[in-house]
C-alpha positions as CSV (number, residue, x, y, z in Angstrom):
1,X,0.0,0.0,0.0
2,X,1.3,3.5,-0.9
3,X,1.5,5.7,2.2
4,X,1.2,8.8,0.1
5,X,-1.9,10.2,-1.5
6,X,-1.1,11.5,-4.9
7,X,-1.9,15.1,-5.9
8,X,-4.2,14.0,-8.7
9,X,-6.1,11.7,-6.3
10,X,-6.9,14.6,-4.0
11,X,-7.8,16.8,-7.0
12,X,-10.3,14.1,-8.1
13,X,-11.8,14.1,-4.6
14,X,-12.1,17.9,-4.8
15,X,-14.1,17.6,-8.1
16,X,-16.4,15.2,-6.3
17,X,-17.1,17.8,-3.6
18,X,-18.1,20.4,-6.3
19,X,-20.3,18.0,-8.3
20,X,-22.3,16.3,-5.6
21,X,-25.9,15.9,-6.6
22,X,-27.5,16.8,-3.3
23,X,-29.0,20.0,-4.7
24,X,-26.7,22.3,-2.7
25,X,-24.6,24.7,-4.7
26,X,-21.2,25.4,-3.0
27,X,-19.9,28.9,-3.1
28,X,-16.4,28.0,-2.0
29,X,-14.4,25.1,-0.5
30,X,-12.3,26.4,2.4
31,X,-9.6,24.3,4.1
32,X,-7.5,25.3,7.1
33,X,-3.7,25.0,7.1
34,X,-3.9,24.7,10.9
35,X,-3.9,21.4,12.7
36,X,-7.3,20.8,14.3
37,X,-5.6,19.3,17.3
38,X,-3.0,22.0,18.2
39,X,-4.3,25.0,16.1
40,X,-0.7,25.4,14.9
41,X,0.4,25.2,11.3
42,X,0.5,21.7,9.9
43,X,4.1,20.4,9.3
44,X,3.4,16.9,7.9
45,X,-0.1,16.8,6.4
46,X,-1.8,13.4,7.0
47,X,-5.2,11.8,7.3
48,X,-6.7,8.4,7.4
49,X,-6.9,6.5,4.1
50,X,-10.7,5.9,4.6
51,X,-11.4,9.5,5.6
52,X,-13.6,11.3,3.2
53,X,-12.8,14.9,4.2
54,X,-10.2,17.1,2.6
55,X,-8.9,18.6,5.8
56,X,-5.6,17.2,7.0
57,X,-3.9,17.2,10.4
58,X,-0.3,17.2,11.6
59,X,1.3,13.7,11.9
60,X,3.2,14.4,15.1
61,X,0.2,16.0,16.9
62,X,-2.0,13.1,15.8
63,X,0.4,10.5,17.2
64,X,1.0,12.4,20.4
65,X,-2.7,12.9,21.2
66,X,-3.4,9.2,20.5
67,X,-0.4,8.0,22.4
68,X,-2.3,6.5,25.3
69,X,-5.4,5.3,23.4
70,X,-6.0,1.7,22.4
71,X,-7.0,2.8,18.9
72,X,-6.2,5.9,16.9
73,X,-9.1,8.2,15.9
74,X,-9.3,10.9,13.3
75,X,-9.6,14.3,15.0
76,X,-11.9,15.4,12.2
77,X,-14.4,12.6,11.5
78,X,-13.6,10.3,14.5
79,X,-13.1,7.3,12.3
80,X,-10.6,4.6,13.5
81,X,-7.3,5.2,11.8
82,X,-4.7,2.4,12.3
83,X,-1.2,3.6,11.9
84,X,-0.8,1.6,8.7
85,X,-3.7,3.6,7.2
86,X,-2.3,7.0,7.9
87,X,-1.5,8.6,4.5
88,X,0.6,11.8,3.6
89,X,-1.4,14.1,1.4
90,X,0.9,15.5,-1.3
91,X,-1.6,18.0,-2.5
92,X,-2.0,19.5,1.0
93,X,1.8,19.4,1.4
94,X,2.2,21.3,-1.8
95,X,-0.2,24.0,-0.5
96,X,1.8,24.2,2.8
97,X,5.1,24.5,1.0
98,X,3.9,27.3,-1.3
99,X,2.5,29.3,1.6
100,X,5.4,28.6,4.1
101,X,6.7,32.3,4.2
102,X,3.2,33.8,4.3
103,X,0.8,34.3,7.2
104,X,-1.9,32.1,5.6
105,X,-4.3,30.2,7.8
106,X,-6.9,29.1,5.2
107,X,-7.0,28.5,1.5
108,X,-10.1,28.5,-0.8
109,X,-10.0,25.6,-3.3
110,X,-11.5,25.9,-6.7
111,X,-13.1,23.0,-8.6
112,X,-10.0,22.4,-10.7
113,X,-7.8,22.1,-7.6
114,X,-6.3,25.6,-7.9
115,X,-6.3,27.6,-4.6
116,X,-6.0,31.1,-3.3
117,X,-5.0,32.5,0.1
118,X,-8.0,33.6,2.2
119,X,-6.0,35.4,4.9
120,X,-4.7,38.0,2.5
121,X,-8.3,38.9,1.5
122,X,-9.5,39.0,5.1
123,X,-6.6,41.4,6.1
124,X,-7.2,43.6,3.1
125,X,-10.9,43.8,3.8
126,X,-10.2,44.7,7.5
127,X,-7.7,47.4,6.5
128,X,-10.2,48.9,4.0
129,X,-12.8,49.0,6.6
130,X,-10.5,50.8,9.0
131,X,-9.5,53.3,6.3
132,X,-13.1,54.0,5.5
133,X,-13.9,54.7,9.1
134,X,-10.9,57.0,9.4
135,X,-11.8,58.9,6.2
136,X,-15.5,59.3,7.3
137,X,-14.4,60.9,10.5
138,X,-14.3,64.7,10.5
139,X,-12.6,65.1,13.9
140,X,-9.1,64.2,15.0
141,X,-10.2,63.1,18.4
142,X,-12.5,60.3,17.4
143,X,-11.8,56.7,18.6
144,X,-11.8,53.9,16.0
145,X,-12.5,50.5,17.4
146,X,-11.0,47.6,15.5
147,X,-12.7,44.3,16.1
């Protein structure tokens, strides 16, 4: 068994998310680059072979949290994940590698597997909001609250 999930395999899974026939139209597909266990940036992106979600988690964090348990559980879907069924996701690793020097927490994934950084957009929107409030102010002694 291959312990690595190929980039093309993950891209095919992404297409399935976009083309589900459940009547719900997706506006976007957002994935976090933070491990759901530690809320820190994922270093080695893994998930269970049988897991049907795109989200990965960090290998070291996964092994550490499951250290004392009789069976390993996926922190996202709670499926049993034997060590031999833990797979490294190369698509997710590629995203992590390309965003390493950026302060990116989330990416939005398109149907074709391309992605864009969400954090940049969020920061830009916040800055625009602050600038608009400052420009709308006619007094120098106003206080502007930033959420």
